[in-house]
N, C-alpha and C positions, 0 to 999 in steps of 0.2 A: 610758407612751409614751416619757418621757425616758430611762428605763432601757434600753428597746429600742434607741433611737438610739445610746446609748453603747456598747451591745453590738455594734451594727452597725459603728460607727466602729472599735471595737477589732478586730473581725474583718477589716475591710478593711485596717487597718494590718498585721496579722499576715500577710494574704495578700500584700501588697506586699513585705514582708520576705522571705517564702518565695520569691517570684518573683525578687527581686534576688539571692537566694542560689543559685538554680539555675545549673548549668553551662551554658555557651553551646551545648553540643552538643544540649541539649533543644530549643532553638529552631532550630538549624541543620539538624536532621534533615529537616524538611519541605523546606527549600531544597535539600538534597542529593539529594532524590528528585525534584526538578523540573529538567528540562533547561533550558539556555539557549535562549530562543526562536530559531527558525531565522530567519536574516537574509533579508529580501525582496531586498535588493541582491545577495546571493550567489546566491540562486536565479535571479534574473534574468540574472546574468552567465553562469551555466552554460547556461541555456536558449538565450540569444542566441548563445552560442558554438557549441553543438552543432547548432543549427538555422540555421547561417549558410551562405553560399556556399562557404566554405572546407571545410566538412565534407560538402557535396554529397549530402545525403540518407543518409549513414551506411550504405552498403552496399558490400561487397567491401573494396577498399583503404581507403575512407573509414570503414568500420566499424572497421578496425584502428586508424585514426587516432583514432577515438572511444574505443576500448579503451585506447589509450596515454594519452589525455587523462585518463580515469578513474584509470588506474594512477598517473599523476603526482600527481593529487589525493590518492590514498591514501598515497603516499609522503610528501607534505607533512604529512599528518596523523599520520605515524609509525605507520600500521597495519602489522601483521606480514604479510609475504608468506607464502602457504601452499602454493605449487606448487614444483616442482623448481628447483634453482639459485636459491633465494630470489627467485622471480618472483611477481608479482601476476597474470601472464597464463597462461591455460590454452589451448593450441592445440587446435582442433577439427579433426580430420582430414577432408580432402575426398577426392574420387575420384582415382585414379591418372591421371596425365597421359599424353599420347601416347607419351612416352619411357619409360613404366613407372615414373615417379618419384612419390613421395607428394606430395600437396598439402595445404595448410591452408585449410579453408573459413571459419574464423572464430576469434574469440578471446573467451573468457570472462575476467572480471576478478574477483578475490576478495582481500579484505584482512581480517585478523582483529584484534579488540581484546579483550583480557582485562583487565577492571578490577582494580585493585590490591585484594587481599584477597578476591577472589571465592571463594565457598564451593564452587561447582561449576564450576571453570574448564574442565573437559573436557566440559561440556554447552553446546550452542550454540543461539543464536537466529540466524535469518537475516533480513536485510532486503534486498530485491532489486528490480531493474527490468531492462529490456532496453535496450541502447544502439543497436541496429541499426534501420534503417527501410528505405524502398523505393528509395533511391538517386536517380539521375538518369535521365531518359528523353529522347527527342528533344523532347518537349514542354516539358521544364524539370526543375527540382529539386523533389523531394518532401521538404520540409524536416523534417517530423515533429517540430514543436515540442511539441505535446501528446503525440503518439505517437512516441517516449516520452522526449524530452529532459526533460520535466517529471518523470518518474519517476527518471531518473538524477540530476537535480539534487537530488531528495529524498534519495536514498541518500547522496550525498556530504555533504550538509548535516546529515543526522541523525548521521552519523559525527562531524562537527565539533562538533555540539551536545553529544553525549554525552561526548566527550573533554574539551572545554573546560569542561564543567560539573562535572568532578571527581565524577561520579555514583557512588554506591554501587550496584553490581550484583553479583549472585552467579553470573551466567553470562556466558560469552563471547559475542561477537557477530561474525558473518561478514557483511561488506558485499559484495554481489555485483552485478555488472552482466553480464547474459547477452548473447551474440550470437545471431543467427539465430532470434530469436523469430518473425520474419516468415516463416520457413521451417519451419513445423510444429513450432515450439518445439525445434529441434534443439540449440540451445546448452544449454538447461536439461536436456534429455534426456541430453546428453553429461555434463554436470556431475554429475547424480544417478547416472549409471552409473560415473563415475570421480571420486568426491568426494574432496576434500582431507582430510576428517575422516570417521570412521565415521558412516553415516547414522543408526544407532541412537542416536547422541549428539546428533542434531539434534532439538530439542524443540519448536520453533515456527518458522514461516516467514511472513514478510510479503512479498507481491509487490505492486508498484504499477505501474499502466499507465494513463496519461492522467489527470492531476490538475489540468490548467490550464483546462479549459473546463467544459461541462455537457452532460448527456444531451440530444442534439438541440438544443442551445443554448436549452433551456428555462430560464426565470428561477427556478432552484432552486439555492440555495447549500448543496448537500449533497455528501457523499462517501459512495458506496456501499461498505459493508464486507461482503464476501461470504465465507462459509465459517466464520464464528465458531461456528456450530451444531455443527461437527465437533470442537471443542476443549472438553473439560470445563472449565467455569468461565470461558471466554473472554467469553461474553455478559455475565456479571456484572462482569468486570473492566472491560469497555468502558463499562458503565453507571456504574461507580464513579469512573472517572478523568475529569478535565476535558479532554475530547479536543481541542476547538478552540472558541474564542469566536465566530468569524465563519463557521464552516462546520459544518453539522449532520451528524453521523454517522448513516447509515441502514443498519441491518442487513438483509441480504438473503440468502436461501439461495443457495449456489453453484449448486444445481440450476436456479434461475431463469434464470441467465445462461449456463449451459453452460460449456464449456471455452474460456476467453477469453485466457489468458496463461500465464506460466511457473510458476504454482502447480500446473499439471497433473501433472507428474512427481512432485511431492511428495505431492499428494493420492492418486495411484495407489499410493504406498507407505505410505499411512495416517499421514502426518505432519501434525499439526494445523497449519492455515494460515489466513491472512486475505488476501483479495484486495481491494486498495483502488483505487477508480477513481471519478472524477466522471462517467464515462459517455462514450459515443461522440458526438462533436459532428457537426454537419452537414458539417464539412470533413474528416471522417475519411478517410484514405488519398487525399487530394487535394493539389494543390500549394498550397492555401489554408491548410493547417495550419502557420501561421507564428507566429513569436515575438510579433509585434505584437498578436495576438489572445489571448495568454495572460494569465490573471489571476494575476500573480506573488504577490500577497498571499495568495490562496487556496492556492497551492502551498506557501508558507511555513507557513501555518496548519495545513494537513494534515500537513506534515512534523513540526511540533512535536507534534501529536497522536500521530503514529506513534512518535515518540521516547518520549513518556509511556507508551504501551502497552508498548514494549520494556522500560522500566524496571519497570513493574508486573509483567509476566510474569517478567522476569529475577530479581526478588526473591522470587518465590513459592517456598515450601519444596518444593512438588510442582509439576512442570511439567504443562501441559495434557496430558490423555490423549485418544486418538482415540475419537470417538463414531461408530459405523458408520451407524446409521439415525436421525438426529435428526428431531424434529418441528419444523415451522415455527411461528413465533410470530405472534400477531395483528398485531404491529407491522409484520411483513413484508408482510402482506396490505394494511395501510393504506398502505404505501409504493407498492405496485402501483396501488392506487386513486388515490393522488395523482398518479402519473405519467399515468394515464388521463385524469384531469381536466385536467391541463396540455396533453395532446395535443388534447383536445377544443377547448380555447381557441385552439389554433394550427392547427386543421385546415384552415381556409381559406387561411391564409398558406402552409402547407406543400403545399396542393393535394392533400390526401389523396383517394384514390379512394373510391367508395361502398363497395367491399369492405373497404378499410382502416378506414373509419369504422364499418362494421358490426362488424368484428372488435374494435375498441376499445370500442364500446358493449357488446358481449357480455362482454368481460373486466371492464369496470366493473360491470356488473350482477351478474355472478357474485361478484366481490370483495365487493360490498355485501351480498349474501346470506350469504356465508361469515362476514362480520363480525357479522351479526345473530344467528348461532348461538352457542351456549355453547361448542361444541367445533369443532375443525377435523378432519374425517374424513380417512382415508387417501385416499379418492377425491377429496376436495377438494384435497388436497396434490398428487396426481398431475395433476389437471386444471389447477391453477394453475401447476405447473411447465411442462407442455406449452404452455399458453397464453402464459405470459410469454416463453418462448423464442421462440415464433412472433411475438409482438408486437414484440420487439426486432429480429427478423430482417426482418419485413415493413415496419415503420414507420421504423426507423432505418437 
């Protein structure tokens, strides 16, 4: 026994000497792959600015003001302009006016960051949000704090996080703020039709829309991540990284939510993507979507998680490849079941009709049956897709 103790002490001494002799880079590698946490104060400042009276709902002239605000932030961060004449702004043409002159309907914003020593500098990841909203009406200003000042704040602060962290990444990142999302995604449609880089070089896209509230104001601290199933290996990457301490990432099929935001034109071109959203609140597209109701810590936490995701994908030897017809996972069915349970608990408060309650009950019952099976059939998947889309449309 004494001999064993002496051997153990000797081994520990040797181990300590080896550790002390190792170069600092061995320990610094993990730090270098972790971004600086996104600042809550910075997120709050952007959202309160963009959702202020001065920006008047970010439509038309005030959407241009928003685009210029984002471009100014990109310039401060020393991102590289990608459009003609070294501009961050991409004009989106509008209809010809009465004098026969061309007009501009909106402005997309894009800046590029290529990390030092990147192995694949001509391959791009995109992280994007839309800066436009509904503007002002006779009734007042539609501030759009959640939709989508929260997403724009995320894009700006993820850029800051990656740059200040001196992150090792093997691919370039395009930071994008789209205009005219509220007009049938016209801004992102124009961007993908007139991209500043070849679209075949775009390997992965993250689009965020509404990060500061929760689905129907339900008490769930979750961010829904839709579309991971279309990117080979993306689900595994998300399970491997520490996404966020205070917000639970929930994977959902993009088919469940339908076409909801600017990831659409990229999905149509079979570019792997992820749509991040905490869901449509009860104040969606009303004048009550104000900065005072935003959970700024939640937005910052999700932003840090998305930065971690970019780093993980950016350093993969092989970028995600498109999966045409993916299968849904049991965890996605569990997520729908949890939403149904939460709706049940708030049915009286929300004054749901008997038809709505019946629909929620049917969805819950079917989800429970699917989970009790060993496999999810193609018919189950089709039924769940149709039902979830209808659930989101009728209840929220």
